[in-house]
C-alpha positions as CSV (number, residue, x, y, z in Angstrom):
1,M,113.0,103.1,113.1
2,N,113.9,106.1,111.0
3,S,117.5,107.2,111.6
4,I,118.2,109.7,108.8
5,R,117.2,113.3,108.2
6,F,115.4,114.0,104.9
7,C,116.1,116.6,102.2
8,L,113.3,119.0,101.6
9,G,114.9,121.0,98.9
10,L,115.7,123.9,101.1
11,S,115.5,123.3,104.9
12,L,113.3,121.9,107.6
13,L,110.6,124.4,108.1
14,F,108.3,124.8,111.1
15,I,105.4,127.2,110.6
16,G,103.2,128.7,113.3
17,N,99.5,129.8,113.5
18,I,99.0,132.3,110.7
19,G,96.1,133.0,108.4
20,F,96.3,134.8,105.0
21,S,94.7,138.2,104.7
22,Q,94.5,140.6,101.8
23,A,94.7,143.6,104.2
24,S,98.2,145.1,104.1
25,F,100.0,145.6,107.4
26,N,103.2,147.2,108.7
27,Y,106.0,145.2,110.3
28,E,109.4,145.7,111.8
29,I,112.4,143.4,111.8
30,S,115.2,144.1,114.3
31,G,117.8,142.0,116.0
32,E,121.4,140.9,116.4
33,L,123.4,138.0,115.0
34,N,126.8,137.6,116.7
35,G,129.4,137.5,114.0
36,L,127.3,139.1,111.3
37,K,129.4,142.2,111.5
38,N,128.4,144.3,108.4
39,D,127.3,141.3,106.3
40,T,123.9,141.1,104.6
41,L,120.9,139.3,105.9
42,Y,119.1,137.5,103.0
43,L,115.4,136.9,103.7
44,N,114.2,134.6,100.9
45,V,110.4,134.6,100.5
46,M,108.9,131.1,100.2
47,G,106.2,130.8,97.6
48,N,106.5,134.4,96.5
49,D,104.3,135.6,93.6
50,A,104.0,138.7,91.4
51,N,103.0,140.8,94.4
52,T,105.8,139.8,96.7
53,P,109.6,140.1,96.3
54,E,111.8,137.1,95.8
55,R,113.9,138.2,98.7
56,I,114.5,141.1,101.1
57,L,118.1,142.2,101.8
58,I,118.9,143.8,105.1
59,P,122.5,145.2,105.7
60,G,124.1,144.5,109.0
61,N,125.7,147.1,111.2
62,N,128.1,145.7,113.8
63,D,126.1,142.5,114.2
64,K,122.8,144.5,114.4
65,F,120.1,145.2,111.8
66,F,116.7,146.9,111.4
67,Y,114.1,147.0,108.7
68,K,110.6,148.4,108.3
69,G,108.2,147.1,105.6
70,V,104.6,146.6,104.4
71,A,103.1,143.3,103.2
72,D,99.7,142.4,102.0
73,R,99.8,138.9,103.5
74,P,102.0,136.9,105.9
75,L,105.2,135.7,104.4
76,V,107.2,132.6,105.2
77,I,110.9,133.5,105.2
78,W,114.0,131.4,104.8
79,G,116.9,133.4,106.2
80,Q,120.6,133.3,105.4
81,T,123.5,135.6,105.4
82,T,126.1,136.2,102.7
83,A,128.7,134.2,104.5
84,K,126.3,131.2,104.8
85,R,124.7,131.3,101.4
86,G,125.1,127.9,99.8
87,A,125.8,126.3,103.1
88,N,123.5,124.6,105.5
89,G,123.2,127.6,107.8
90,N,119.6,129.0,107.6
91,F,116.5,129.7,109.7
92,T,112.8,130.3,109.1
93,F,110.3,132.8,110.5
94,F,107.2,134.7,109.4
95,I,106.7,138.3,108.3
96,E,103.5,139.3,110.0
97,K,102.1,142.4,111.7
98,G,104.1,143.6,114.6
99,K,107.7,143.9,115.8
100,I,109.8,140.9,115.0
101,K,112.9,140.2,117.0
102,I,115.8,138.0,115.7
103,E,118.6,136.8,118.0
104,G,121.4,134.3,117.4
105,T,124.8,133.7,115.9
106,N,126.0,133.7,112.4
107,E,127.9,130.5,113.0
108,E,124.7,128.6,114.1
109,L,121.9,130.1,112.1
110,T,119.7,126.9,112.6
111,H,119.5,127.9,116.3
112,T,118.3,131.5,115.6
113,K,115.5,132.6,117.9
114,V,112.6,134.7,116.4
115,T,110.1,136.2,118.7
116,G,107.9,139.2,119.2
117,T,104.8,138.3,117.3
118,P,102.3,135.4,118.1
119,N,103.3,133.2,115.2
120,N,107.0,133.6,115.6
121,N,106.7,132.9,119.3
122,D,104.9,129.7,118.3
123,Y,107.6,128.9,115.8
124,S,110.3,129.5,118.3
125,Y,108.8,126.9,120.7
126,T,108.3,124.3,117.9
127,H,111.8,124.9,116.5
128,S,113.4,124.6,119.9
129,R,111.6,121.3,120.6
130,M,112.9,119.9,117.3
131,N,116.4,121.1,117.9
132,S,116.5,119.6,121.3
133,Y,116.6,116.2,119.6
134,Y,118.8,117.1,116.7
135,D,121.4,118.6,119.0
136,R,121.7,115.3,120.9
137,M,122.5,113.6,117.6
138,T,125.6,115.7,116.9
139,P,128.0,114.0,119.3
140,L,126.6,110.6,118.3
141,R,127.3,111.3,114.7
142,A,130.8,112.3,115.7
143,Q,131.1,108.9,117.4
144,L,130.0,107.1,114.3
145,K,132.7,108.9,112.3
146,E,135.3,108.1,114.9
147,I,134.4,104.4,115.0
148,G,134.3,104.1,111.2
149,D,133.7,100.4,110.9
150,T,130.0,99.9,110.2
151,S,130.2,96.2,111.1
152,L,131.3,96.8,114.8
153,K,128.7,96.4,117.6
154,S,129.7,99.8,119.0
155,Y,128.9,101.5,115.6
156,K,125.5,99.7,115.5
157,D,124.7,100.7,119.1
158,V,125.4,104.4,118.4
159,Y,123.4,104.2,115.1
160,R,120.5,102.8,117.1
161,Q,120.7,105.7,119.6
162,I,120.4,108.1,116.7
163,G,117.4,106.2,115.4
164,L,115.7,106.4,118.8
165,L,116.1,110.2,118.7
166,Y,114.6,110.3,115.3
167,D,111.7,108.2,116.6
168,S,111.2,110.9,119.3
169,V,111.1,113.6,116.6
170,F,108.5,111.6,114.7
171,I,106.3,111.2,117.9
172,F,106.4,114.9,118.4
173,E,105.5,115.7,114.8
174,N,102.7,113.1,114.7
175,D,101.1,114.3,117.9
176,Y,101.3,117.9,116.8
177,V,99.6,117.2,113.5
178,A,96.9,115.2,115.2
179,N,96.2,117.9,117.8
180,H,96.7,121.1,115.7
181,P,94.8,120.7,112.4
182,N,94.1,124.4,112.2
183,S,97.7,125.5,112.7
184,F,100.2,126.1,110.0
185,A,102.7,124.2,112.1
186,G,100.4,121.2,111.9
187,G,100.2,121.5,108.1
188,M,104.0,121.8,107.7
189,L,104.7,118.9,110.0
190,L,102.2,116.8,108.1
191,W,104.3,117.5,105.0
192,L,107.4,116.4,106.9
193,I,105.9,113.1,108.0
194,A,104.0,112.3,104.9
195,D,106.3,109.4,104.0
196,K,106.4,108.0,107.5
197,I,102.7,107.4,108.0
198,P,100.2,105.0,106.3
199,V,98.4,106.5,103.3
200,P,94.9,106.4,105.0
201,K,96.2,108.4,107.9
202,L,97.9,110.9,105.7
203,D,94.7,111.3,103.7
204,Q,92.7,111.7,106.9
205,Y,95.2,114.3,108.4
206,Y,95.1,116.3,105.2
207,N,91.3,116.3,105.0
208,N,91.1,117.5,108.6
209,L,93.3,120.5,108.0
210,G,91.7,123.9,108.1
211,E,91.2,125.6,104.8
212,D,93.8,128.3,105.6
213,V,96.4,125.7,106.4
214,K,95.8,124.0,103.1
215,Q,96.8,127.2,101.4
216,L,100.4,126.8,102.5
217,S,102.5,126.9,99.4
218,I,104.4,123.8,100.5
219,L,101.2,121.9,100.7
220,A,100.1,122.8,97.2
221,K,101.3,119.5,95.7
222,L,100.3,117.3,98.7
223,P,96.9,116.2,97.2
224,A,98.8,114.9,94.1
225,K,101.4,113.3,96.3
226,I,98.7,111.5,98.2
227,E,97.3,110.2,95.0
228,G,100.8,109.1,94.0
229,K,101.3,107.3,97.3
230,K,98.0,105.5,96.8
231,R,99.4,104.2,93.5
232,S,102.6,103.0,95.2
233,V,101.4,101.4,98.4
234,I,103.1,98.2,99.5
235,G,101.4,95.2,97.8
236,S,100.4,97.1,94.7
237,A,102.0,96.8,91.2
238,A,104.9,99.2,90.8
239,P,103.8,101.9,88.3
240,D,105.8,101.5,85.1
241,F,107.9,104.3,83.6
242,V,110.5,105.1,81.0
243,M,113.3,107.6,81.7
244,N,116.7,108.3,80.2
245,D,119.8,107.1,82.0
246,I,123.0,109.1,82.6
247,N,124.0,108.5,79.0
248,G,120.7,109.5,77.5
249,K,119.5,105.9,76.9
250,P,115.9,105.1,77.8
251,V,115.4,102.8,80.8
252,K,112.0,101.0,81.2
253,L,111.1,99.6,84.6
254,A,109.1,96.8,83.1
255,D,112.3,95.5,81.3
256,Y,113.5,94.3,84.7
257,R,110.5,92.1,85.5
258,G,111.9,88.9,86.9
259,K,114.4,90.6,89.1
260,Y,114.3,92.2,92.5
261,V,114.6,96.0,91.9
262,L,115.5,98.7,94.4
263,L,114.0,101.9,93.0
264,D,116.0,104.6,94.8
265,F,115.2,108.3,94.9
266,W,118.0,110.8,95.7
267,A,119.9,113.9,94.5
268,S,123.5,115.1,94.4
269,W,122.6,118.0,96.7
270,C,120.9,115.9,99.3
271,V,123.3,115.2,102.2
272,P,121.2,112.4,103.8
273,C,121.0,110.7,100.4
274,R,124.8,110.8,100.0
275,E,125.2,109.4,103.5
276,E,123.0,106.5,102.6
277,N,125.0,105.6,99.5
278,P,127.6,103.5,101.3
279,Y,124.8,101.2,102.6
280,V,123.3,101.0,99.2
281,K,126.7,100.1,97.7
282,T,127.2,97.4,100.3
283,A,123.9,95.8,99.4
284,Y,124.6,96.1,95.7
285,Q,128.0,94.4,95.9
286,K,126.5,91.6,97.9
287,F,123.5,90.9,95.7
288,K,124.3,92.2,92.3
289,D,124.9,88.7,90.9
290,K,121.8,87.3,92.6
291,N,118.9,88.5,90.4
292,F,119.0,92.1,91.9
293,V,119.4,95.5,90.3
294,I,119.2,99.1,91.5
295,I,117.6,101.9,89.5
296,S,118.4,105.3,91.1
297,V,116.1,108.2,90.2
298,S,117.8,111.5,90.7
299,V,115.6,114.6,91.2
300,D,118.6,116.8,90.2
301,E,118.1,119.6,87.7
302,D,121.8,120.1,87.0
303,G,123.0,117.2,84.9
304,Q,126.7,118.0,85.5
305,K,126.4,117.9,89.3
306,W,124.3,114.7,89.0
307,K,127.0,112.9,87.0
308,Q,129.8,114.2,89.2
309,A,128.0,112.8,92.3
310,V,127.6,109.4,90.7
311,E,131.3,109.3,89.8
312,K,132.5,110.7,93.2
313,D,130.4,108.2,95.2
314,Q,131.2,105.4,92.8
315,L,127.7,104.1,92.2
316,P,128.0,101.4,89.5
317,W,124.3,100.8,88.8
318,L,121.6,102.3,86.7
319,H,120.9,106.0,87.1
320,V,118.0,107.9,85.5
321,S,116.7,111.5,85.6
322,D,114.7,113.9,83.5
323,L,116.6,116.9,85.1
324,Q,113.3,118.8,85.5
325,K,112.1,120.8,88.5
326,T,109.5,118.2,89.2
327,N,110.8,114.7,88.4
328,K,108.0,112.7,86.8
329,V,108.8,109.4,88.3
330,A,109.1,110.9,91.8
331,E,105.7,112.5,91.2
332,L,104.3,109.2,89.9
333,Y,105.4,107.4,93.1
334,G,104.4,110.3,95.4
335,V,108.0,110.9,96.6
336,Q,109.0,113.9,98.5
337,P,111.1,114.3,100.6
338,I,114.2,112.3,99.7
339,P,115.9,109.9,100.2
340,D,113.2,107.3,99.6
341,N,113.1,103.9,97.9
342,F,110.9,101.0,96.9
343,L,111.7,97.3,96.8
344,I,110.0,95.6,93.9
345,D,109.8,91.8,93.6
346,P,110.3,89.8,90.4
347,S,106.5,89.9,89.7
348,G,106.6,93.7,89.6
349,K,104.9,94.1,93.0
350,I,106.1,96.6,95.6
351,I,107.0,94.6,98.7
352,D,108.8,97.2,100.9
353,R,109.6,100.9,101.1
354,A,112.0,103.3,102.9
355,L,114.8,100.8,103.6
356,Y,117.7,102.7,105.1
357,G,121.0,101.8,106.6
358,Y,121.4,98.1,107.4
359,N,117.8,97.5,106.6
360,I,118.5,97.3,102.9
361,E,121.0,94.5,103.2
362,R,119.1,92.8,105.9
363,T,115.8,92.7,104.0
364,L,117.5,91.5,100.8
365,G,119.2,88.8,102.8
366,Q,115.9,87.5,103.9
367,L,114.6,87.4,100.3
368,I,117.6,86.4,98.2
369,K,119.5,83.2,99.2
C-alpha cells in the first residue's frame, strides 16, 4: 500500500490527447481567478526550446485576464501567480489551437479548471478524478496531525485510510495507462507510476505507447530509467558507487558490505520526503547498533539548502550528493520520482524497495533480531 505523495520536481501533471505539429496555430487564453486581482499569471513552458519562450506573463485585471498568441506546437504549461510563486499552488494545461478558458481561485490553484479545447477538456476530467481522491485525504491528514502519537491505533487507522485512497489513485492511473497508450495522459501517468509497477510491465507499457506520446519531454529519460530499474530489481546485486558526503568525503557503497543498508533517495525541497524522515529516524534509532546503516542520497542542487534540511530534520546518518541537476546515483538506480529507497542485505543484494512509513521499521524488525 502506497500512502505518500511523490515529488516530481515541479508538480503532478496530467496531460491530455495532443500530438505535436510543426504548423503554427493561433490560440486565446481567457478566464477568471477569484482573488487574482491585478496580479500576474505566470505560464511556465515545460520542455521549452530555442523556439519557445521560457514563460508567458499575463497581467490580471480585477481577477480576469486575456491573451492571444501564436505557437508552432502544443505547449505543456505549468501555471502560477505572483502570489503563489515558490508555494505549492499551481495548475497545468495545454496551449493548443482554439479558445482556452481558465476558471478557479487564487487560493486553490490546484483545483483550477481549464476547458474550451479538446485536450484541455480531457485534462480537466483527468485532473478532477485525481483530485477527488486527494481532497478526501486532506481531513485525514489533519486528523493525523491532531492525534500526533504515531504508536496509537487511531493514528494507524487513519494512516491506513489514507493509504487506501492512494491505492485508488494507483488503480485509476494503471487502468488509464493500460487503456490509453496513444494519449499523452497515458504517457504522463506511466511516468507517475513507473516506480509502483514491475519492471517488465513498465517496459511493456512504454513500448506500447504511440510515437507521439513518447515525444513528451517528461518521458525523454524514461528509457534510461527503465534500464536503471533493470539494474536495481529486487534480488540483484546493488550497483556500487562512490559519492561525496556532506563534508566532501567520498563514500563508497561497497565499504558497507556486511551490513544492512537503507539507500534512501530524497531532497530538501521534497515535502513527502521530509514527511517520511520521522519514520526513517525511528528505524535508525532502533537498529543503528545492530549492523544497520543508512545512506541518504540527496538530489538537491543547492548545497546550503541540503545541509540546512539535514540539520533541521536532525538526520544523524550518512548523507551524499553530487549537487547536480541529474544525480548520478539516482540515475544509476532508475530513481524518479522521490522519495524512494532500497534495502540492501549484508551480501550486497537488494532485498526490498519503497519502504515507507511503518514498513521500514517492520521490515527491519523481521530481519534484524
